[in-house]
C-alpha positions in Angstrom: 58.9 -6.7 56.4 57.2 -8.0 59.5 54.9 -10.8 58.8 51.3 -10.1 60.0 49.6 -12.8 61.9 45.9 -13.9 61.4 44.9 -12.5 64.8 45.1 -8.8 64.0 43.3 -9.4 60.7 40.5 -11.2 62.5 40.1 -8.3 64.9 40.0 -5.8 62.0 36.9 -7.2 60.4 34.5 -6.5 63.3 36.1 -3.1 63.8 35.5 -2.2 60.1 31.9 -3.5 60.4 31.3 -1.1 63.3 32.8 1.8 61.4 30.8 1.0 58.3 27.6 0.8 60.3 28.3 4.2 61.9 28.9 5.7 58.4 25.6 4.3 57.2 23.7 5.6 60.1 25.1 9.1 60.0 25.4 9.7 56.2 22.4 11.6 54.8 22.6 9.8 51.5 22.7 6.3 53.0 20.6 6.8 56.1 18.2 3.9 56.8 14.6 5.0 56.2 12.1 5.2 59.0 9.7 2.3 59.1 6.3 3.0 57.7 3.3 1.8 59.7 -0.2 0.7 58.9 -3.6 1.1 60.5 -6.1 -1.6 59.6 -9.7 -0.6 58.7 -11.5 -3.4 60.5 -14.2 -5.1 58.4 -13.6 -2.9 55.3 -14.2 -4.7 52.0 -12.5 -1.9 49.9 -11.0 1.5 50.5 -10.3 4.8 48.7 -10.6 8.2 50.4 -8.9 9.7 53.5 -9.2 13.0 55.3 -7.7 14.5 58.5 -9.9 16.1 61.0 -9.3 17.8 64.3 -6.2 16.8 66.2 -4.9 13.4 65.1 -8.4 12.2 64.0 -8.7 10.8 60.5 -11.5 9.5 58.4 -11.3 6.8 55.6 -13.9 5.3 53.4 -15.0 1.8 52.2 -15.3 2.5 48.5 -18.1 0.1 47.5 -20.2 0.2 50.7 -19.9 3.9 51.5 -19.0 3.2 55.1 -16.8 5.6 56.9 -14.1 4.7 59.4 -12.8 7.1 62.0 -9.5 6.7 63.8 -6.5 8.2 65.5 -3.2 8.5 63.6 -1.1 8.8 66.8 -2.8 5.9 68.6 -3.0 4.0 65.3 -6.6 2.9 65.8 -9.7 2.8 63.6 -13.3 1.8 63.9 -16.5 2.0 62.0 -18.0 5.4 62.2 -20.8 5.6 59.6 -22.7 2.5 58.6 -23.8 4.0 55.3 -27.2 3.2 53.8 -27.2 0.7 51.0 -26.3 2.1 47.6 -23.8 4.7 48.8 -20.1 4.8 47.9 -17.1 6.6 49.4 -14.2 8.0 47.3 -12.3 11.2 48.0 -13.2 13.1 51.2 -12.2 16.2 53.1 -13.1 17.8 56.4 -14.2 21.4 56.8 -12.8 22.0 60.2 -14.5 25.3 60.8 -17.9 23.6 60.7 -16.7 20.1 61.5 -18.3 18.8 58.3 -17.1 15.7 56.4 -17.6 15.9 52.6 -17.5 12.6 50.7 -17.5 12.0 47.0 -20.0 9.3 46.0 -18.4 7.8 42.9 -20.7 6.0 40.4 -23.8 7.1 42.3 -23.3 10.6 40.9 -23.8 11.8 44.5 -21.9 13.7 47.2 -22.5 13.5 50.9 -22.0 15.7 53.9 -21.7 14.1 57.3 -21.4 15.6 60.8 -17.7 14.8 61.6 -18.5 14.5 65.3 -21.6 12.3 65.2 -21.6 10.7 61.7 -25.1 12.0 61.0 -26.0 12.6 57.4 -26.5 16.3 56.9 -27.0 16.5 53.1 -27.1 14.3 50.0 -26.5 15.9 46.6 -27.3 14.3 43.2 -24.6 16.1 41.1 -24.9 13.8 38.1 -27.0 10.9 37.0 -26.1 7.5 38.4 -23.1 6.2 36.5 -21.3 9.5 36.7 -18.1 9.4 38.7 -17.9 11.9 41.6 -14.3 11.3 42.5 -12.8 13.8 44.9 -13.3 16.9 47.0 -11.4 20.0 48.1 -12.3 22.6 50.8 -12.1 26.4 50.6 -13.3 29.0 53.0 -16.5 29.3 50.9 -17.4 25.6 50.6 -16.5 22.4 48.9 -15.6 21.5 45.3 -16.2 18.0 43.8 -14.7 16.6 40.6 -16.5 14.5 38.0 -14.2 12.0 36.3 -16.7 11.2 33.6 -17.3 14.7 32.3 -15.5 18.1 32.5 -17.5 19.5 35.4 -16.9 20.6 38.9 -19.7 20.9 41.6 -19.6 23.5 44.3 -21.4 23.2 47.7 -21.4 26.5 49.6 -21.1 26.4 53.4 -23.1 29.3 55.0 -22.7 29.7 58.8 -21.7 26.1 59.1 -24.6 24.7 56.9 -24.2 23.2 53.4 -26.3 25.0 50.8 -27.6 24.2 47.3 -24.9 23.2 44.8 -23.9 24.8 41.5 -22.2 23.3 38.5 -19.0 24.7 36.8 -18.2 23.6 33.3 -14.4 23.2 32.8 -12.9 24.5 29.6 -9.4 24.3 28.2 -6.9 21.5 28.4 -8.3 20.1 31.7 -11.6 19.4 30.0 -10.1 16.6 27.8 -11.9 13.3 27.9 -9.1 10.8 27.2 -9.8 7.9 29.5 -12.3 6.2 31.7 -11.2 8.5 34.5 -10.3 12.1 33.7 -10.6 14.8 36.3 -9.7 13.2 39.6 -7.9 14.7 42.6 -8.6 18.4 43.4 -7.0 21.0 45.7 -7.4 24.7 46.3 -5.1 27.5 47.1 -5.5 28.9 50.6 -7.5 31.9 49.4 -9.7 29.7 47.2 -9.0 31.8 44.1 -7.4 28.9 42.2 -8.2 25.2 42.0 -5.7 22.6 41.0 -6.9 19.3 39.5 -5.1 16.1 38.6 -6.2 14.4 35.3 -5.8 10.6 35.3 -6.2 10.4 31.5 -3.3 12.8 30.7 -1.2 12.3 33.8 -1.0 16.1 34.2 -1.9 18.8 36.7 -4.0 21.9 35.7 -5.2 25.1 37.4 -8.8 25.9 37.1 -10.4 29.3 37.6 -13.4 28.7 39.9 -15.3 31.6 38.4 -15.0 30.9 34.7 -13.9 27.2 34.5 -11.0 28.1 32.3 -7.9 25.8 32.8 -4.2 25.8 32.1 -1.6 23.1 32.3 1.0 23.3 35.1 4.2 22.9 33.0 7.0 20.4 33.5 5.1 18.1 35.8 4.3 14.6 34.7 2.4 12.4 37.1 1.1 9.2 35.3 -1.7 7.4 37.1 -2.4 10.5 39.2 -5.2 10.0 41.7 -5.7 12.1 44.8 -3.7 15.3 45.4 -3.0 17.4 48.4 -1.8 21.0 48.5 -0.5 22.1 51.9 2.4 24.0 53.4 3.7 25.1 50.0 3.9 21.6 48.6 1.7 19.5 46.4 1.6 15.8 46.8 0.2 13.7 43.9 -0.7 10.1 44.5 0.1 7.8 41.5 -1.9 4.7 42.2 -0.7 1.9 39.9 2.8 3.5 40.0 2.8 2.8 43.8 4.3 6.2 44.6 3.7 9.8 45.6 5.3 12.7 43.8 6.1 15.8 45.9 5.9 18.9 43.7 7.2 22.4 44.3 5.0 24.8 42.4 6.1 28.2 41.0 4.5 31.2 42.8 2.2 31.8 39.9 1.3 28.1 39.6 2.2 28.0 35.9 4.9 25.4 36.4 6.3 22.9 38.9 9.2 20.6 39.7 9.0 17.1 41.1 11.4 17.3 44.0 10.9 14.0 45.6 9.3 10.6 44.8 8.0 8.8 47.9 7.7 5.1 47.8 6.9 2.4 50.5 7.1 -1.3 50.5 3.6 -1.1 52.1 2.0 0.7 49.2 -0.5 -1.4 47.2 -2.1 0.9 44.7 -2.4 3.9 47.0 -5.3 6.3 46.1 -5.5 9.3 48.3 -3.3 11.1 50.8 -3.7 13.4 53.9 -1.1 15.0 56.0 -0.6 15.1 59.8 2.4 17.0 61.0 5.4 15.6 59.2 3.7 12.3 58.3 1.6 11.4 55.3 -1.4 9.1 55.7 -2.2 7.1 52.5 -5.0 4.7 51.7 -4.3 1.4 49.9 -7.0 0.8 47.2 -5.5 -2.6 46.2 -7.0 -2.4 42.8 -4.4 -4.8 41.6 -6.5 -7.6 43.1 -9.4 -7.0 40.8 -12.4 -4.7 40.4 -14.0 -4.7 42.8 -10.8 -5.5 44.8 -10.7 -8.8 46.6 -8.0 -8.3 49.3 -8.7 -9.7 52.7 -7.6 -6.5 54.5 -7.5 -2.7 53.8 -5.4 -0.2 55.6 -4.0 3.3 56.0 -0.2 3.5 55.5 1.5 6.2 57.7 4.6 7.4 55.8 7.2 9.1 58.0 9.0 11.7 55.9 
């Protein structure tokens, strides 16, 4: 047998390293993930809600001051947009793009707000519940906006008539979604494209439910467990459920009749720090870090939006 010298062996090592790197880069199972990015909300002292507006515009809120930031997801910029009056809060939010209206849940104030998404002017203030109630999130339909109440099994509807928000009505939720099992109960909310079915996330049970917007009757979406569920988003045939203290987002495929679902993907990021709500722009998800792990109210020195490239 011919004796091998050390020289060919030494040359083999870098060659194998190159081949190994090529395999890692080309294998779907081992592909290096894209780097997530962050957009700092300058001057924010807390954070919670996020919504996407026209183009690549986004809005995010300072939870405990009620201030609203506006930025650009492509340019990765943000600046103060609404310097909210004292006493307001900003939790979940959504944009009605047909009227360019920004709806914001007011948390422990028991209120909801409507802002002009172009100018930041306050267009309406609603007192849905007494102060101390928890108005947590909002969903948009073609008819108007639905708000959740985490303290009691109620939803509030604000109609939009010819671009103007009208008087609100209250819907009492019945069935399994009405359970009061924790400090926070009904939380994130979404609506089907036709507005005929609402979907709510329940923080106390860690489950998703459908709600009939006419009767308030609810039913559990079977086979989907999302502990610590916070904001949810229903778009493009998928539902994303943010799980705050779990530091992840579950991507759920729902059955056509919305009676069951399957968690197809769990999205994580090293940049997550108690994410609360999510919006979508193209193939990316934009997520707000609440940083509630630093205390309540949170005490972090910086708050940001995380852009997750999927």
